[in-house]
C-alpha positions in Angstrom: 0.7 7.4 -5.8 1.4 4.8 -3.1 2.9 5.6 0.2 4.4 3.4 2.9 4.3 4.6 6.5 6.4 2.8 9.1 6.0 3.0 12.9 7.3 1.2 15.9 11.0 1.7 15.9 12.9 2.9 19.0 15.5 2.1 21.6 15.5 -1.2 23.4 17.9 -3.2 25.6 19.4 -6.4 24.4 17.0 -9.3 24.8 14.0 -7.0 24.5 11.2 -6.8 21.9 9.8 -4.3 19.4 7.1 -4.5 16.8 7.3 -2.6 13.5 4.3 -1.8 11.4 4.0 -0.6 7.9 0.8 0.5 6.2 0.5 1.1 2.5 -1.9 3.8 1.4 -3.1 5.3 -1.8 -4.8 3.8 -4.8 -3.9 0.1 -4.5 -5.4 -2.9 -6.4 -3.0 -5.5 -5.2 0.4 -6.0 -3.6 2.4 -9.2 -4.3 5.0 -9.1 -1.5 5.7 -6.9 1.5 8.8 -7.0 3.5 11.4 -5.5 5.8 15.0 -4.6 5.0 17.6 -3.0 7.2 20.7 -1.0 6.8 23.3 -0.5 9.4 25.9 2.2 9.2 28.6 1.3 6.7 26.7 -1.7 5.5 24.5 -2.6 2.5 20.8 -2.8 2.8 19.8 -6.4 3.5 16.5 -8.4 3.5 15.2 -9.2 7.0 11.9 -10.8 6.1 9.3 -10.9 3.4 5.8 -12.3 3.0 3.7 -12.7 -0.2 0.0 -12.2 -0.5 -0.4 -15.9 -0.4 1.5 -16.2 2.9 4.9 -17.5 1.7 7.6 -16.2 4.1 11.3 -15.7 3.8 13.7 -14.8 6.6 17.3 -13.9 6.8 19.3 -16.6 8.6 20.3 -14.0 11.2 16.8 -13.4 12.4 15.2 -16.9 12.1 13.6 -18.0 15.3 13.6 -14.4 16.7 11.6 -12.3 14.3 8.1 -13.0 12.9 6.6 -11.3 9.9 2.9 -11.1 9.4 0.5 -9.3 7.0 -3.1 -8.1 6.9 -4.0 -8.1 3.2 -7.2 -6.3 3.8 -5.4 -3.4 5.4 -2.3 -3.5 3.2 -0.2 -3.7 6.4 2.8 -5.7 7.3 4.2 -6.3 10.8 7.5 -7.4 12.1 7.6 -8.8 15.6 11.2 -8.7 16.8 12.1 -10.7 19.9 15.4 -11.4 21.7 17.0 -8.4 20.0 20.7 -8.1 19.8 23.0 -5.1 19.4 23.8 -6.3 15.9 20.1 -5.8 15.0 20.7 -2.0 15.3 19.8 -0.4 11.9 17.4 1.6 10.0 14.5 -0.7 9.0 12.8 -0.1 5.7 9.4 -1.3 4.6 9.1 -2.5 1.0 6.1 -3.3 -1.1 6.9 -5.2 -4.3 4.6 -6.0 -7.2 2.2 -3.2 -6.5 -0.6 -2.7 -9.0 -2.9 0.3 -8.8 -5.4 -1.2 -11.3 -6.1 -4.6 -12.7 -4.4 -3.7 -16.0 -1.7 -1.6 -14.4 2.0 -2.2 -14.3 4.0 -3.6 -11.3 5.8 -1.1 -9.2 8.1 -1.2 -6.1 7.8 1.2 -3.2 9.9 2.0 -0.1 9.1 3.5 3.2 11.1 6.3 4.8 12.7 4.0 7.3 12.5 3.7 11.1 15.5 3.5 13.5 15.9 0.5 15.7 18.7 0.7 18.3 19.5 -2.2 20.6 21.8 -1.3 23.5 24.0 -3.9 25.1 
């Protein structure tokens, strides 16, 4: 089984910064993409940023220039550096690992973390 454990959420004032971390553990052969999604109350879950094992990155337009995603493939860990935070960034942030294989011949699976709350006060 694969488990994703997030950390780094919390309460911050507008304009502040936070860094989220997500470590994947368990029997892992490879992970294609790791990313962060968020869900605010009453809204659908949305992609914030994602990064492939090769380093290709995709950001939501709303966070471009403010958030930076990075990844340590050796540690199966993904980070999200969030700067210039706004009240509208308030949400539960979920880590996602897509295209996870536990063996070379295994099937691809998708996993979610439990979520971490980010609250930005105005």
